[in-house]
C-alpha positions as CSV (number, residue, x, y, z in Angstrom):
1,M,109.8,90.3,133.4
2,K,106.1,90.6,132.1
3,S,104.6,88.8,129.9
4,Y,101.7,90.0,127.8
5,T,99.0,88.2,125.8
6,S,98.0,89.1,121.8
7,D,95.4,91.0,122.7
8,Q,97.3,93.0,125.2
9,V,99.9,93.7,122.0
10,R,97.1,94.7,120.1
11,K,95.7,96.8,122.8
12,M,99.2,98.9,123.1
13,L,99.7,99.1,119.3
14,W,96.3,100.9,118.7
15,D,97.3,103.2,121.8
16,R,101.0,103.8,119.8
17,M,98.5,104.8,117.0
18,K,96.3,106.8,118.6
19,D,98.6,108.7,120.6
20,T,101.1,109.7,117.5
21,P,100.9,113.5,116.8
22,A,99.4,114.1,113.9
23,A,96.3,114.3,115.7
24,A,94.7,112.0,113.0
25,I,96.7,109.2,111.9
26,S,95.7,106.5,109.6
27,Q,96.6,103.1,109.0
28,R,99.1,104.2,106.4
29,Q,100.1,106.6,107.9
30,F,100.7,104.6,111.4
31,A,101.8,101.1,109.1
32,K,105.1,103.5,107.4
33,Q,105.9,105.2,109.8
34,I,106.5,101.1,111.9
35,G,107.5,100.3,107.8
36,I,105.2,97.0,107.5
37,S,102.1,97.0,104.2
38,V,98.7,98.5,105.4
39,P,96.9,94.7,105.7
40,F,98.9,94.1,107.7
41,L,98.9,95.8,110.3
42,N,95.2,96.2,110.2
43,S,95.3,92.2,110.3
44,T,97.0,92.1,113.3
45,L,94.5,95.0,115.0
46,K,91.5,92.6,113.9
47,G,93.4,89.6,115.3
48,V,93.6,87.4,112.0
49,R,97.4,88.0,112.3
50,E,100.2,87.4,115.3
51,P,101.6,90.7,116.4
52,Q,105.3,89.9,114.8
53,G,109.0,91.5,113.5
54,K,108.4,95.1,113.1
55,I,105.0,95.2,115.4
56,L,107.2,93.8,118.8
57,E,109.9,95.7,117.8
58,F,108.8,99.3,117.3
59,L,106.3,98.5,120.4
60,G,110.1,97.2,122.5
61,L,109.2,93.3,122.4
62,E,109.9,90.2,121.5
63,R,108.1,87.5,121.1
64,V,108.5,84.0,123.3
65,V,106.9,81.2,123.3
66,A,106.7,78.8,126.4
67,Y,106.5,74.8,126.7
68,R,105.7,73.0,130.4
69,Y,105.4,69.7,131.2
70,V,101.9,68.3,131.6
71,K,102.1,65.1,134.7
72,K,100.2,62.1,133.6
73,R,97.9,61.1,134.7
């Protein structure tokens, strides 16, 4: 199973927005298509917020948090 960084997910989101059939889709139209607010989309694209919820659902992704044991010195 492939994993992605937040930046890779943001790029996926940008790419999907650019590939939307409407030639010049705006962030407003794209946010409406996903079912999120424009400020939420914008702050996610800018890296202020982490991709989550409906954005991940739209991209067919899920958020997975992992922890690793660090050997004490």
